[in-house]
N, C-alpha and C positions, 0 to 999 in steps of 0.2 A: 440131480445134484442138490445138496442142501445148502441153503444160505443161512448165515448167522446174524443175529442182532445182538447188540450189547446195550446195557443200561448204564454205561459209563464206568461205574465201579460197583458191580453187584456184590452184595454182602458175602455170598458164598464163593465169589471169584469165578463163577461159571458163566459162559456166554450162552444166551438163550437161542435156541434154534427157531426156525420159522414155525414149526409145529407147536412149540412151547408158547409162543405169543399169538398163535391162532391166525397167522398172516394169510392163511387161505380164505378166511372169512372176512369180507369187507363190511365193516359196520357203517362207515360214512364214506360217501363218494360225492364230490361236487364236479360238475361239468360246465365250464364256460361261464362262471358267475361274473356278471358285470354290474357296476353301480356308478351312477353319476349324480352329482349334486349341482344342478345348474351347469355351468361351464367346466366344473371340476370333475375329472374322471378319477374316481376312487379305485375302482377295480376293473381290470382289463381282460377278464377271462380266467378265473381261478379254477384250476383242476387239482384236486387233492383227494387222496385216499387215506383212510385210517383203518387198520385192521383190529380185530378183536384182541384185547389184551395188550395193545400197543400204546406207548406213550409218545405222542408227537409234540415236539417243541416248535412253536411258531415264533419266528424272529422277524423283526422289521423296525426301522426307525419310525419316529413320530411322523405321521402323514403318509406312510408307505401303503396304507390300505389294510393293515393287519386288524385294527379295531373295527373297521367297517365290515370285514369278512366275518369276524366273530359275532358282531351284532346281527348279521344276516342268519348265521347258524342258530342264534338264540331267539329269532323271531322279532327282534327290535326293528330291523329294517327288512324291506322286501327287495330282492334283486331285480334289476331291470331286465335281465335275461339270464339264462342258465338253468341248471337243474340240480336238485339236491336229492340224494338217495340215502335212506337209512335201511340197513339190512336188505338192500336190493330193491326196495320199493321207493318210488318217487314221492316226495312230500313237499307240501307248500305251506309255509307258516304265515298266518295273518297276524299273529301276536306272540308275545313271550309265553303266554299261557298255553297256546297251541304247541309251541316247541317243547315245553315241559311235558305236555300230555303225550308227546311222541318219544319222550325219554331223554331229552337234552337238559342237563342240569349244569348250572354255573355257580362257582364259588368266587365271588369278587373280593377285592382287597378289604372292603369294609365288613365282609363276612356275614352281614345281615343277622347278627345275633343280638339278643336283648341282654345286656350285661347284668341287669337286676333280677333276671330269672335264673333258676338252677339249671344245671346241665341237662337233666332229663326233659325239662319243659322246652328248652331250646331245640332239642333233638326232634320233638314232636310239634314244633311251632306250626300252627294252622292245620295240623293233621292230628289233633289230640284224640286220644282214646276216651270214650265216655261209657258210662254204665247204661244198661238197658232199663226201660221202664218209662212211666209218664214224666218223670223228672230226670233230666240228663245231668249227671254229675261226672266230673273229671275222674278218670280211673288212674289216680296218681300212683297207686301201688303197681299196677300193670305197666305203666310207662317207666317207672323206676326199674322194674325187673327187665324190661326189654332194652332199656338204655344200657344197663350193665352188660347184658348179653351182647349187644352190638359192639360195644367198646372192647369187650374181652375177645370177641371173635377176630378182630384185627389188631389186637395187642396194643391198644392205646391206654396208657397208664394214667387214669384219672380215678383215684381211690374212692372218691365220694361223688356220686352223680347228683346228690342233693345240694352241692355247693353252688353258690352263685357264680356265673361265668366271669364276672368282673374280678374275681379273686384268682383266676387262672392266668398262666403265662400265655404269651402270644402263640407259642407252638401248640399248646393245648387247645386254645380257641380255634386255631386253624384246623386242627384235627377234628374238633366237634363239627365245624362247618362241612368238612369233607365227608365225615361219617353220615351227617344228615342228608347230604346229596346222594351218596351211594345207597342209603337205606331206601331211597325211592326207586331202586332198581333201574337206575339210569342206563341207557344204552351208550351215552357219551357224556363224559364229565369234562367241563372246561374249567381250568384253574388259572386265575389271573394273579400273577406275581405271588405264588404261594409262599415264597421264602422272604418276602419283603420285610426289611427292618428286623430280621431275626439274628440272634447270635448263632455261633457254630453248633452249640448243643441242641437248641430248638430246631435249627435247620436240619440237623441229622435225624431228628424225630420225624419230621415231615417227609424227608427223603425215604426213610425206612417205610413209612406208611404208604407212600406212592408205589414203591417197589412191591410191597406186600399185596396191595390191591391189584396191581397189574400182573404180577407173577402167579399169585395163588388164587385170586378171585377173578382173574381175566377181565378186570375193568378196563375200559377203553378211555383214554384221556388225551386232551389237547392242553398243553401248558403254554401260557404266554408269559415270557420273562425277558427282561433286558440284560440279565446277568448271564453271560455265557457259561461261567463255571457252574451255576445252578442247573442250566439246561443239560450240560454234559453229565451231571450227576443223576438227573431225573429221567432223561429221555432215551428212547430207542432210536429215534429218527428226528432230524431237524429239517424244517422247510423255511426258506426265507422269502418274504414278500417285499418286493421293491417296486415302487411306482406302479402299484396295482397289479403286479404279476408275480408268479412264483419263479424265482431266478436260481434257486438252489434247493435240492432235495436229496439228502444223503443220510445213510445210517450213521449213528454216532461213531461206531467202530471204524468207519471208513473216512472220517474227517478229523479235524483238530480245531482247537480254539484259535490257533494261529491262522488256519485257512479261513475260518469264519470271520475273524477280525480283519484279515486282509481284504476279503470280499466286501465287507461293509465300508471299510476305509476308502477303497477304490471307488465304490459307488458314490460315496459322499463327495469325493473330489470331482467326479464326473458331473454331479449335479451342480456343484459350485461353478465349474467351468461353463456349463450350459447356461446357468443364470447370468454369468458375466457376459456371455455372447448375446443373450436376449437384451440386456441393457444397452449394449453397444449398438445393436440393430435399431 
């Protein structure tokens, strides 16, 4: 029997099947990930799977453990216990550099772009093409050509790859950061608040980009966002982390903003009551 996944509001109005998002192939699997910081228990055994071509939305209040989990995936923190598998093979990251070498790329809110450099140089930042010979020169022509090719392939409309990034809109800058990450042939792309502080037109551009990457290029992504509307537009599935554990994991088509909001509100109220009891004790 076939199961269906939805991306919230696909441009073509069609629901993607398991085969279309490659759900049979698990790109990332975590088993029992725990992490403590002194007396603070940040993670209590996180079990998550993400399939090839799937977009997973990660939800959680501040202090719920979401950021700690993401930092473990990116190699910034090491788990106290638990296992991480990429493409079925167990991996252990001792640094961010090692995580990137294994194919985990992250696009943070600050984008890590250099505004005073042109688009094509930002796309090849720290991975510049150079000419052969005793003296190494930057191959600007080649980088321009490849930059144009990359942007055209995923239909990102930036007419001039030679324009400085500081002259672009927020949506265009976000698109460049995403294209740079996917160009590294990432196995898993993490996007931190990709629609933050964007207007509707720019947000639509990034939503279309994410859907194109997942639908047509089978890129696998985890998106961290506090805006539920954004998550329902961008994602196939949502996972909620509360007090260091996964408490909710559903396909977007099987839930609603109202259900998710109710879950988070009830959890917040329970934490307030628990805090009041602790003070009374």
